[in-house]
ROLOMAR-193291 format. One record per residue (C-alpha): x, y, z; residue in three letters; residue number from 1. Coordinates in nm, 4 decimals, padded with zeros to 6 digits. Example, Ala and Ser with C-alpha at 12.3 -4.5 7.8 and 13.67 -1.06 7.14 Angstrom:
! residues 2
rec c1: 01.2300; c2: -00.4500; c3: 00.7800; kollo: ALA; lummi: 1 .
rec c1: 01.3670; c2: -00.1060; c3: 00.7140; kollo: SER; lummi: 2 .
END
This chain:
! residues 263
rec c1: 02.7515; c2: 00.4858; c3: -01.2962; kollo: MET; lummi: 1 .
rec c1: 02.8467; c2: 00.8470; c3: -01.4393; kollo: LYS; lummi: 2 .
rec c1: 02.8933; c2: 00.8469; c3: -01.8400; kollo: PHE; lummi: 3 .
rec c1: 03.1193; c2: 01.0761; c3: -02.0237; kollo: LEU; lummi: 4 .
rec c1: 02.8337; c2: 01.1208; c3: -02.3268; kollo: ASP; lummi: 5 .
rec c1: 02.5770; c2: 00.9780; c3: -02.4971; kollo: ARG; lummi: 6 .
rec c1: 02.7837; c2: 00.7412; c3: -02.7432; kollo: TYR; lummi: 7 .
rec c1: 02.9083; c2: 00.6526; c3: -02.4265; kollo: ASP; lummi: 8 .
rec c1: 02.6212; c2: 00.5524; c3: -02.2804; kollo: LEU; lummi: 9 .
rec c1: 02.4639; c2: 00.3830; c3: -02.5283; kollo: GLU; lummi: 10 .
rec c1: 02.8064; c2: 00.1613; c3: -02.6344; kollo: LYS; lummi: 11 .
rec c1: 02.7854; c2: 00.0428; c3: -02.2979; kollo: ILE; lummi: 12 .
rec c1: 02.3805; c2: -00.0500; c3: -02.3384; kollo: GLY; lummi: 13 .
rec c1: 02.4403; c2: -00.2332; c3: -02.5893; kollo: GLN; lummi: 14 .
rec c1: 02.7936; c2: -00.3983; c3: -02.5842; kollo: VAL; lummi: 15 .
rec c1: 02.5944; c2: -00.5623; c3: -02.2267; kollo: GLY; lummi: 16 .
rec c1: 02.2178; c2: -00.5870; c3: -02.3797; kollo: ALA; lummi: 17 .
rec c1: 02.1023; c2: -00.9609; c3: -02.2994; kollo: GLU; lummi: 18 .
rec c1: 01.7749; c2: -01.0906; c3: -02.1751; kollo: TYR; lummi: 19 .
rec c1: 01.6087; c2: -01.3981; c3: -02.0047; kollo: TYR; lummi: 20 .
rec c1: 01.2830; c2: -01.5472; c3: -01.9684; kollo: THR; lummi: 21 .
rec c1: 01.1631; c2: -01.5558; c3: -01.5837; kollo: ILE; lummi: 22 .
rec c1: 00.8271; c2: -01.7116; c3: -01.6636; kollo: GLU; lummi: 23 .
rec c1: 00.5448; c2: -01.6938; c3: -01.9397; kollo: ALA; lummi: 24 .
rec c1: 00.5353; c2: -01.3216; c3: -02.0852; kollo: ASP; lummi: 25 .
rec c1: 00.7864; c2: -01.1898; c3: -01.8230; kollo: LYS; lummi: 26 .
rec c1: 01.1712; c2: -01.1284; c3: -01.8736; kollo: ILE; lummi: 27 .
rec c1: 01.4497; c2: -00.9932; c3: -01.7423; kollo: ALA; lummi: 28 .
rec c1: 01.6516; c2: -00.7537; c3: -01.9312; kollo: THR; lummi: 29 .
rec c1: 02.0102; c2: -00.6241; c3: -01.8829; kollo: ARG; lummi: 30 .
rec c1: 02.0289; c2: -00.2318; c3: -01.8892; kollo: LEU; lummi: 31 .
rec c1: 02.3324; c2: -00.0374; c3: -01.8754; kollo: LEU; lummi: 32 .
rec c1: 02.5410; c2: -00.3223; c3: -01.8589; kollo: SER; lummi: 33 .
rec c1: 02.4923; c2: -00.2570; c3: -01.4643; kollo: SER; lummi: 34 .
rec c1: 02.1066; c2: -00.4255; c3: -01.3602; kollo: TYR; lummi: 35 .
rec c1: 01.8635; c2: -00.6200; c3: -01.4269; kollo: TRP; lummi: 36 .
rec c1: 01.4924; c2: -00.5037; c3: -01.5265; kollo: LEU; lummi: 37 .
rec c1: 01.1778; c2: -00.7483; c3: -01.5091; kollo: CYS; lummi: 38 .
rec c1: 00.9482; c2: -00.6319; c3: -01.7564; kollo: VAL; lummi: 39 .
rec c1: 00.6412; c2: -00.7864; c3: -01.9534; kollo: GLU; lummi: 40 .
rec c1: 00.7725; c2: -00.9126; c3: -02.2959; kollo: ASP; lummi: 41 .
rec c1: 00.5295; c2: -00.7759; c3: -02.5297; kollo: LYS; lummi: 42 .
rec c1: 00.6149; c2: -00.5905; c3: -02.8569; kollo: GLN; lummi: 43 .
rec c1: 00.5536; c2: -00.1712; c3: -02.7698; kollo: ASP; lummi: 44 .
rec c1: 00.7566; c2: 00.1590; c3: -02.7772; kollo: GLU; lummi: 45 .
rec c1: 00.9496; c2: 00.0241; c3: -02.4673; kollo: PHE; lummi: 46 .
rec c1: 01.0198; c2: -00.3250; c3: -02.4550; kollo: VAL; lummi: 47 .
rec c1: 01.2135; c2: -00.4125; c3: -02.7420; kollo: PRO; lummi: 48 .
rec c1: 01.4185; c2: -00.1485; c3: -02.7549; kollo: HIS; lummi: 49 .
rec c1: 01.5591; c2: -00.2687; c3: -02.3864; kollo: LEU; lummi: 50 .
rec c1: 01.6126; c2: -00.6554; c3: -02.5315; kollo: LYS; lummi: 51 .
rec c1: 01.7961; c2: -00.4933; c3: -02.8331; kollo: ARG; lummi: 52 .
rec c1: 02.0053; c2: -00.1922; c3: -02.6649; kollo: ASP; lummi: 53 .
rec c1: 02.0094; c2: -00.2180; c3: -02.3269; kollo: GLY; lummi: 54 .
rec c1: 01.8976; c2: 00.1518; c3: -02.2252; kollo: TYR; lummi: 55 .
rec c1: 01.5860; c2: 00.3869; c3: -02.2950; kollo: TRP; lummi: 56 .
rec c1: 01.6039; c2: 00.7475; c3: -02.3418; kollo: GLU; lummi: 57 .
rec c1: 01.9729; c2: 00.7658; c3: -02.3454; kollo: SER; lummi: 58 .
rec c1: 01.9874; c2: 01.1597; c3: -02.2855; kollo: TRP; lummi: 59 .
rec c1: 01.8227; c2: 01.1426; c3: -01.9480; kollo: ILE; lummi: 60 .
rec c1: 01.9915; c2: 00.8433; c3: -01.8661; kollo: SER; lummi: 61 .
rec c1: 02.2773; c2: 01.0372; c3: -01.9661; kollo: LEU; lummi: 62 .
rec c1: 02.1744; c2: 01.3930; c3: -01.7943; kollo: TRP; lummi: 63 .
rec c1: 02.0543; c2: 01.2119; c3: -01.4557; kollo: MET; lummi: 64 .
rec c1: 02.4290; c2: 01.0035; c3: -01.4409; kollo: SER; lummi: 65 .
rec c1: 02.5767; c2: 01.3534; c3: -01.4027; kollo: GLN; lummi: 66 .
rec c1: 02.3753; c2: 01.5324; c3: -01.2433; kollo: ASN; lummi: 67 .
rec c1: 02.2427; c2: 01.2928; c3: -00.9188; kollo: VAL; lummi: 68 .
rec c1: 02.5077; c2: 01.2724; c3: -00.6609; kollo: LYS; lummi: 69 .
rec c1: 02.6347; c2: 00.9225; c3: -00.5607; kollo: PRO; lummi: 70 .
rec c1: 02.4294; c2: 00.8995; c3: -00.2217; kollo: GLY; lummi: 71 .
rec c1: 02.1750; c2: 01.1109; c3: -00.2837; kollo: SER; lummi: 72 .
rec c1: 01.7924; c2: 01.0569; c3: -00.1532; kollo: VAL; lummi: 73 .
rec c1: 01.5734; c2: 01.0269; c3: -00.4713; kollo: CYS; lummi: 74 .
rec c1: 01.1751; c2: 00.9819; c3: -00.5326; kollo: ILE; lummi: 75 .
rec c1: 01.1069; c2: 00.8299; c3: -00.8542; kollo: ASP; lummi: 76 .
rec c1: 00.7691; c2: 00.9221; c3: -00.9027; kollo: GLY; lummi: 77 .
rec c1: 00.6056; c2: 00.7465; c3: -01.1539; kollo: GLY; lummi: 78 .
rec c1: 00.8527; c2: 00.4482; c3: -01.1735; kollo: ALA; lummi: 79 .
rec c1: 00.7033; c2: 00.2438; c3: -01.3767; kollo: ASN; lummi: 80 .
rec c1: 00.8963; c2: -00.1115; c3: -01.4330; kollo: TYR; lummi: 81 .
rec c1: 01.1724; c2: 00.0957; c3: -01.2933; kollo: GLY; lummi: 82 .
rec c1: 01.4216; c2: 00.2134; c3: -01.5440; kollo: TYR; lummi: 83 .
rec c1: 01.5209; c2: 00.5352; c3: -01.3467; kollo: TYR; lummi: 84 .
rec c1: 01.4444; c2: 00.3415; c3: -01.0228; kollo: THR; lummi: 85 .
rec c1: 01.7226; c2: 00.1056; c3: -01.0944; kollo: PHE; lummi: 86 .
rec c1: 01.9653; c2: 00.3292; c3: -01.2566; kollo: GLN; lummi: 87 .
rec c1: 01.9340; c2: 00.5438; c3: -00.9457; kollo: LEU; lummi: 88 .
rec c1: 01.9911; c2: 00.2196; c3: -00.7074; kollo: LEU; lummi: 89 .
rec c1: 02.3045; c2: 00.1605; c3: -00.8702; kollo: LEU; lummi: 90 .
rec c1: 02.3998; c2: 00.4829; c3: -00.8970; kollo: HIS; lummi: 91 .
rec c1: 02.4756; c2: 00.4722; c3: -00.5295; kollo: GLY; lummi: 92 .
rec c1: 02.1302; c2: 00.6385; c3: -00.4208; kollo: CYS; lummi: 93 .
rec c1: 01.8499; c2: 00.5684; c3: -00.1560; kollo: GLU; lummi: 94 .
rec c1: 01.5479; c2: 00.5471; c3: -00.4152; kollo: VAL; lummi: 95 .
rec c1: 01.1352; c2: 00.5713; c3: -00.2787; kollo: TYR; lummi: 96 .
rec c1: 00.9730; c2: 00.4441; c3: -00.5965; kollo: ALA; lummi: 97 .
rec c1: 00.6198; c2: 00.5528; c3: -00.6452; kollo: ILE; lummi: 98 .
rec c1: 00.3696; c2: 00.3443; c3: -00.8910; kollo: GLU; lummi: 99 .
rec c1: 00.0178; c2: 00.3845; c3: -00.8988; kollo: ALA; lummi: 100 .
rec c1: -00.0292; c2: 00.1049; c3: -01.1399; kollo: ASN; lummi: 101 .
rec c1: -00.0692; c2: -00.2131; c3: -00.9506; kollo: PRO; lummi: 102 .
rec c1: -00.0180; c2: -00.4680; c3: -01.1943; kollo: ASN; lummi: 103 .
rec c1: 00.3341; c2: -00.2755; c3: -01.2394; kollo: LEU; lummi: 104 .
rec c1: 00.4214; c2: -00.3510; c3: -00.8708; kollo: ILE; lummi: 105 .
rec c1: 00.5225; c2: -00.7241; c3: -00.8902; kollo: PRO; lummi: 106 .
rec c1: 00.7647; c2: -00.6512; c3: -01.1813; kollo: TYR; lummi: 107 .
rec c1: 00.9468; c2: -00.3622; c3: -00.9429; kollo: LEU; lummi: 108 .
rec c1: 00.9936; c2: -00.6217; c3: -00.6849; kollo: LYS; lummi: 109 .
rec c1: 01.1006; c2: -00.9007; c3: -00.8824; kollo: THR; lummi: 110 .
rec c1: 01.3549; c2: -00.6393; c3: -01.0154; kollo: SER; lummi: 111 .
rec c1: 01.4557; c2: -00.5934; c3: -00.6319; kollo: LEU; lummi: 112 .
rec c1: 01.5599; c2: -00.9519; c3: -00.5883; kollo: GLU; lummi: 113 .
rec c1: 01.7071; c2: -00.9994; c3: -00.9066; kollo: LEU; lummi: 114 .
rec c1: 01.9495; c2: -00.6924; c3: -00.8285; kollo: ASN; lummi: 115 .
rec c1: 02.0263; c2: -00.7581; c3: -00.4453; kollo: GLY; lummi: 116 .
rec c1: 01.9992; c2: -00.5943; c3: -00.1579; kollo: ASN; lummi: 117 .
rec c1: 01.9580; c2: -00.2534; c3: -00.2518; kollo: LEU; lummi: 118 .
rec c1: 01.7870; c2: 00.0418; c3: -00.0305; kollo: PRO; lummi: 119 .
rec c1: 01.4547; c2: 00.1234; c3: -00.2487; kollo: LEU; lummi: 120 .
rec c1: 01.1123; c2: 00.1276; c3: -00.0985; kollo: THR; lummi: 121 .
rec c1: 00.8370; c2: 00.0371; c3: -00.3290; kollo: ILE; lummi: 122 .
rec c1: 00.4815; c2: 00.2819; c3: -00.2997; kollo: LEU; lummi: 123 .
rec c1: 00.1853; c2: 00.1160; c3: -00.4735; kollo: ASN; lummi: 124 .
rec c1: 00.0650; c2: 00.5357; c3: -00.4322; kollo: LYS; lummi: 125 .
rec c1: -00.0384; c2: 00.8117; c3: -00.6765; kollo: ALA; lummi: 126 .
rec c1: 00.1223; c2: 01.1368; c3: -00.6495; kollo: ILE; lummi: 127 .
rec c1: -00.1374; c2: 01.4247; c3: -00.5736; kollo: THR; lummi: 128 .
rec c1: -00.2081; c2: 01.7147; c3: -00.3665; kollo: ASP; lummi: 129 .
rec c1: -00.3683; c2: 01.5651; c3: -00.0879; kollo: GLY; lummi: 130 .
rec c1: -00.6907; c2: 01.6308; c3: -00.1771; kollo: SER; lummi: 131 .
rec c1: -00.8392; c2: 01.3071; c3: -00.1444; kollo: THR; lummi: 132 .
rec c1: -00.7419; c2: 00.9736; c3: 00.0110; kollo: ASP; lummi: 133 .
rec c1: -00.8162; c2: 00.7359; c3: -00.3230; kollo: LYS; lummi: 134 .
rec c1: -00.8475; c2: 00.8325; c3: -00.6900; kollo: ILE; lummi: 135 .
rec c1: -00.9222; c2: 00.5787; c3: -00.9748; kollo: ILE; lummi: 136 .
rec c1: -00.6726; c2: 00.4762; c3: -01.2190; kollo: LEU; lummi: 137 .
rec c1: -00.7712; c2: 00.3834; c3: -01.5565; kollo: ASN; lummi: 138 .
rec c1: -00.4989; c2: 00.1440; c3: -01.6878; kollo: ILE; lummi: 139 .
rec c1: -00.4474; c2: 00.1058; c3: -02.0408; kollo: THR; lummi: 140 .
rec c1: -00.2857; c2: -00.1830; c3: -02.2689; kollo: GLU; lummi: 141 .
rec c1: 00.0725; c2: 00.0000; c3: -02.2416; kollo: SER; lummi: 142 .
rec c1: 00.1980; c2: 00.0535; c3: -01.8783; kollo: PRO; lummi: 143 .
rec c1: 00.3506; c2: 00.3820; c3: -02.0560; kollo: LEU; lummi: 144 .
rec c1: 00.0326; c2: 00.5825; c3: -02.0396; kollo: HIS; lummi: 145 .
rec c1: -00.2193; c2: 00.4613; c3: -01.7649; kollo: SER; lummi: 146 .
rec c1: -00.3866; c2: 00.8117; c3: -01.5930; kollo: THR; lummi: 147 .
rec c1: -00.5625; c2: 00.8955; c3: -01.3142; kollo: VAL; lummi: 148 .
rec c1: -00.8963; c2: 01.0508; c3: -01.3008; kollo: SER; lummi: 149 .
rec c1: -01.2148; c2: 01.0711; c3: -01.0612; kollo: ILE; lummi: 150 .
rec c1: -01.4215; c2: 00.8249; c3: -01.3068; kollo: GLU; lummi: 151 .
rec c1: -01.3715; c2: 00.5008; c3: -01.4712; kollo: ARG; lummi: 152 .
rec c1: -01.3127; c2: 00.5467; c3: -01.8232; kollo: VAL; lummi: 153 .
rec c1: -01.1405; c2: 00.2795; c3: -01.9443; kollo: SER; lummi: 154 .
rec c1: -01.1907; c2: -00.1232; c3: -01.9484; kollo: LYS; lummi: 155 .
rec c1: -00.9489; c2: -00.2271; c3: -01.6522; kollo: GLU; lummi: 156 .
rec c1: -00.8914; c2: 00.0545; c3: -01.3670; kollo: TYR; lummi: 157 .
rec c1: -00.8084; c2: 00.0058; c3: -01.0290; kollo: ALA; lummi: 158 .
rec c1: -00.8761; c2: 00.2438; c3: -00.6870; kollo: GLU; lummi: 159 .
rec c1: -00.5054; c2: 00.3546; c3: -00.5955; kollo: VAL; lummi: 160 .
rec c1: -00.4389; c2: 00.5456; c3: -00.2631; kollo: GLN; lummi: 161 .
rec c1: -00.2696; c2: 00.8682; c3: -00.3093; kollo: THR; lummi: 162 .
rec c1: 00.0199; c2: 01.0654; c3: -00.1257; kollo: ILE; lummi: 163 .
rec c1: 00.1484; c2: 01.3627; c3: -00.1197; kollo: ARG; lummi: 164 .
rec c1: 00.5439; c2: 01.4645; c3: -00.1667; kollo: LEU; lummi: 165 .
rec c1: 00.4886; c2: 01.6698; c3: 00.1339; kollo: LEU; lummi: 166 .
rec c1: 00.4686; c2: 01.3417; c3: 00.2872; kollo: ASP; lummi: 167 .
rec c1: 00.8692; c2: 01.3104; c3: 00.2726; kollo: PHE; lummi: 168 .
rec c1: 00.9240; c2: 01.6856; c3: 00.4364; kollo: ILE; lummi: 169 .
rec c1: 01.1157; c2: 01.5602; c3: 00.7203; kollo: ASP; lummi: 170 .
rec c1: 01.3393; c2: 01.3078; c3: 00.5066; kollo: LYS; lummi: 171 .
rec c1: 01.6722; c2: 01.5097; c3: 00.3204; kollo: PRO; lummi: 172 .
rec c1: 01.5404; c2: 01.4390; c3: -00.0493; kollo: ILE; lummi: 173 .
rec c1: 01.8049; c2: 01.5313; c3: -00.2840; kollo: ASP; lummi: 174 .
rec c1: 01.6277; c2: 01.4541; c3: -00.6140; kollo: PHE; lummi: 175 .
rec c1: 01.2612; c2: 01.3631; c3: -00.7352; kollo: ILE; lummi: 176 .
rec c1: 01.1419; c2: 01.2158; c3: -01.0919; kollo: LYS; lummi: 177 .
rec c1: 00.8432; c2: 01.2769; c3: -01.1907; kollo: LEU; lummi: 178 .
rec c1: 00.6356; c2: 01.1331; c3: -01.4943; kollo: ASP; lummi: 179 .
rec c1: 00.2802; c2: 01.0898; c3: -01.3669; kollo: ILE; lummi: 180 .
rec c1: 00.0643; c2: 01.1047; c3: -01.7062; kollo: GLU; lummi: 181 .
rec c1: -00.0380; c2: 01.4859; c3: -01.7008; kollo: GLY; lummi: 182 .
rec c1: -00.1101; c2: 01.5275; c3: -01.2718; kollo: ASN; lummi: 183 .
rec c1: 00.2045; c2: 01.7398; c3: -01.2249; kollo: GLU; lummi: 184 .
rec c1: -00.0160; c2: 02.0191; c3: -01.1544; kollo: ASP; lummi: 185 .
rec c1: -00.1179; c2: 01.8730; c3: -00.8460; kollo: GLN; lummi: 186 .
rec c1: 00.2400; c2: 01.7529; c3: -00.7322; kollo: ALA; lummi: 187 .
rec c1: 00.4149; c2: 02.1258; c3: -00.7929; kollo: LEU; lummi: 188 .
rec c1: 00.3009; c2: 02.3109; c3: -00.4920; kollo: PRO; lummi: 189 .
rec c1: 00.4318; c2: 02.0403; c3: -00.2493; kollo: ASP; lummi: 190 .
rec c1: 00.7486; c2: 02.0900; c3: -00.4736; kollo: LEU; lummi: 191 .
rec c1: 00.7724; c2: 02.4157; c3: -00.3976; kollo: ILE; lummi: 192 .
rec c1: 00.7666; c2: 02.3423; c3: -00.0213; kollo: GLN; lummi: 193 .
rec c1: 01.0056; c2: 02.0940; c3: -00.0434; kollo: LEU; lummi: 194 .
rec c1: 01.2442; c2: 02.3193; c3: -00.1869; kollo: GLN; lummi: 195 .
rec c1: 01.2027; c2: 02.5767; c3: 00.0503; kollo: LYS; lummi: 196 .
rec c1: 01.3134; c2: 02.3431; c3: 00.2843; kollo: LYS; lummi: 197 .
rec c1: 01.5919; c2: 02.1545; c3: 00.0906; kollo: TYR; lummi: 198 .
rec c1: 01.6965; c2: 02.4236; c3: -00.1613; kollo: PRO; lummi: 199 .
rec c1: 01.9566; c2: 02.1888; c3: -00.3453; kollo: ASN; lummi: 200 .
rec c1: 01.6788; c2: 01.9618; c3: -00.4280; kollo: LEU; lummi: 201 .
rec c1: 01.6437; c2: 01.9518; c3: -00.7872; kollo: VAL; lummi: 202 .
rec c1: 01.3150; c2: 01.8091; c3: -00.9879; kollo: CYS; lummi: 203 .
rec c1: 01.3297; c2: 01.6433; c3: -01.3509; kollo: LEU; lummi: 204 .
rec c1: 00.9710; c2: 01.6349; c3: -01.4650; kollo: MET; lummi: 205 .
rec c1: 00.8154; c2: 01.5003; c3: -01.7917; kollo: GLU; lummi: 206 .
rec c1: 00.6376; c2: 01.7410; c3: -01.9384; kollo: TRP; lummi: 207 .
rec c1: 00.3176; c2: 01.6972; c3: -02.1073; kollo: VAL; lummi: 208 .
rec c1: 00.2627; c2: 01.9190; c3: -02.3772; kollo: TYR; lummi: 209 .
rec c1: -00.1157; c2: 01.8887; c3: -02.4496; kollo: ASP; lummi: 210 .
rec c1: -00.2485; c2: 01.7476; c3: -02.0965; kollo: ALA; lummi: 211 .
rec c1: -00.4091; c2: 02.0346; c3: -02.0373; kollo: TYR; lummi: 212 .
rec c1: -00.6923; c2: 02.2346; c3: -02.1991; kollo: PRO; lummi: 213 .
rec c1: -00.4621; c2: 02.5794; c3: -02.2550; kollo: ASP; lummi: 214 .
rec c1: -00.1948; c2: 02.3840; c3: -02.3819; kollo: LYS; lummi: 215 .
rec c1: 00.0089; c2: 02.4156; c3: -02.0863; kollo: SER; lummi: 216 .
rec c1: 00.0079; c2: 02.7642; c3: -02.0840; kollo: ARG; lummi: 217 .
rec c1: -00.0628; c2: 02.8256; c3: -01.6895; kollo: GLU; lummi: 218 .
rec c1: 00.1094; c2: 02.5613; c3: -01.5847; kollo: LEU; lummi: 219 .
rec c1: 00.4020; c2: 02.7000; c3: -01.8099; kollo: TYR; lummi: 220 .
rec c1: 00.3252; c2: 03.0663; c3: -01.6114; kollo: LYS; lummi: 221 .
rec c1: 00.3216; c2: 02.8811; c3: -01.2324; kollo: PHE; lummi: 222 .
rec c1: 00.6304; c2: 02.6947; c3: -01.3079; kollo: ILE; lummi: 223 .
rec c1: 00.8261; c2: 02.9916; c3: -01.4353; kollo: ALA; lummi: 224 .
rec c1: 00.7024; c2: 03.2106; c3: -01.1127; kollo: GLN; lummi: 225 .
rec c1: 00.8357; c2: 02.9572; c3: -00.8774; kollo: ASN; lummi: 226 .
rec c1: 01.1450; c2: 02.7603; c3: -01.0781; kollo: PHE; lummi: 227 .
rec c1: 01.4218; c2: 02.8004; c3: -01.2446; kollo: GLU; lummi: 228 .
rec c1: 01.3572; c2: 02.6107; c3: -01.5259; kollo: VAL; lummi: 229 .
rec c1: 01.5672; c2: 02.3869; c3: -01.7849; kollo: SER; lummi: 230 .
rec c1: 01.4755; c2: 02.1118; c3: -02.0349; kollo: TYR; lummi: 231 .
rec c1: 01.7230; c2: 01.8012; c3: -02.0996; kollo: VAL; lummi: 232 .
rec c1: 01.8273; c2: 01.8272; c3: -02.4484; kollo: GLU; lummi: 233 .
rec c1: 01.8890; c2: 01.5299; c3: -02.6337; kollo: PHE; lummi: 234 .
rec c1: 02.3021; c2: 01.5555; c3: -02.5761; kollo: ASP; lummi: 235 .
rec c1: 02.2270; c2: 01.5410; c3: -02.2345; kollo: GLY; lummi: 236 .
rec c1: 02.2692; c2: 01.8934; c3: -02.1558; kollo: SER; lummi: 237 .
rec c1: 02.0820; c2: 02.1873; c3: -02.0186; kollo: GLU; lummi: 238 .
rec c1: 01.9168; c2: 02.4263; c3: -02.2299; kollo: VAL; lummi: 239 .
rec c1: 01.7385; c2: 02.7351; c3: -02.0246; kollo: LYS; lummi: 240 .
rec c1: 01.3377; c2: 02.7439; c3: -02.0758; kollo: VAL; lummi: 241 .
rec c1: 01.2240; c2: 03.1854; c3: -02.0203; kollo: ASP; lummi: 242 .
rec c1: 00.8939; c2: 03.1707; c3: -02.2689; kollo: SER; lummi: 243 .
rec c1: 00.6092; c2: 02.9349; c3: -02.3175; kollo: TYR; lummi: 244 .
rec c1: 00.6225; c2: 03.1003; c3: -02.6710; kollo: SER; lummi: 245 .
rec c1: 01.0006; c2: 02.9014; c3: -02.6953; kollo: PHE; lummi: 246 .
rec c1: 00.7968; c2: 02.5783; c3: -02.5569; kollo: ILE; lummi: 247 .
rec c1: 00.5470; c2: 02.5776; c3: -02.8322; kollo: GLU; lummi: 248 .
rec c1: 00.7684; c2: 02.6593; c3: -03.1002; kollo: ALA; lummi: 249 .
rec c1: 00.9772; c2: 02.3682; c3: -03.0107; kollo: GLU; lummi: 250 .
rec c1: 00.6897; c2: 02.1187; c3: -02.9362; kollo: LYS; lummi: 251 .
rec c1: 00.8955; c2: 01.9928; c3: -02.6138; kollo: ILE; lummi: 252 .
rec c1: 00.6337; c2: 01.7830; c3: -02.4755; kollo: ASP; lummi: 253 .
rec c1: 00.8345; c2: 01.4598; c3: -02.4993; kollo: LEU; lummi: 254 .
rec c1: 01.1341; c2: 01.6099; c3: -02.3551; kollo: ARG; lummi: 255 .
rec c1: 01.2359; c2: 01.6262; c3: -01.9538; kollo: MET; lummi: 256 .
rec c1: 01.2216; c2: 01.9879; c3: -01.7486; kollo: PHE; lummi: 257 .
rec c1: 01.4560; c2: 02.0428; c3: -01.4815; kollo: VAL; lummi: 258 .
rec c1: 01.2889; c2: 02.2371; c3: -01.2103; kollo: LEU; lummi: 259 .
rec c1: 01.6161; c2: 02.4310; c3: -00.9504; kollo: ARG; lummi: 260 .
rec c1: 01.4856; c2: 02.6625; c3: -00.6683; kollo: SER; lummi: 261 .
rec c1: 01.4811; c2: 03.0429; c3: -00.7664; kollo: LYS; lummi: 262 .
rec c1: 01.7774; c2: 03.2055; c3: -00.6788; kollo: LYS; lummi: 263 .
END
């Protein structure tokens, strides 16, 4: 579904907002008036918003509806509950949902059952640079903030197999969403190689401003050398990023960056 603007998307989401209980602490929420998403029924920053409004991060959903073509082959890296996974599927795309947190995989599978036979592959793996076969996932109370590391630093953790973006080098990938909690630097070299083979490949990447000791200065330098960089503004439009000082001044750590091949 392609939305005209943010108002259009939010209105459509709100009109169709509905949810019902599947079992204890597990509900199905109807989103964008078009698909069901299975989530844990808890009071965090995510689930109550879905139940009430029927959408999440409307500016990102709007950008995605206008910039990803139906029929695209997509990777949802850091799929979480699958909000964007199923938006892409209902948009007519083939999707590989990669999620490191094993606790979230049953929710993704239930959502697939709720929405019918869609072209979705679910992979319980963590995207890395391929330097290790397994990582430690430290699981937080909120599924939005689990992190990978080499040490067990939280009460709950899991050993998770890894995957590289280059594992998809022989597939015609058109779009990648990366939301991998501060491990962006491990995925970017593979993204460069993928874009060399598929120049029209576009990546939408979460920017975790303070995930690195230098406030992402070196990461930005690397990105600017290898990609055309913009970020998604709150009206769904793109704004070109041409300096680190702009990032530092705007503190745009909660926005998503668009990475395209350099021309």
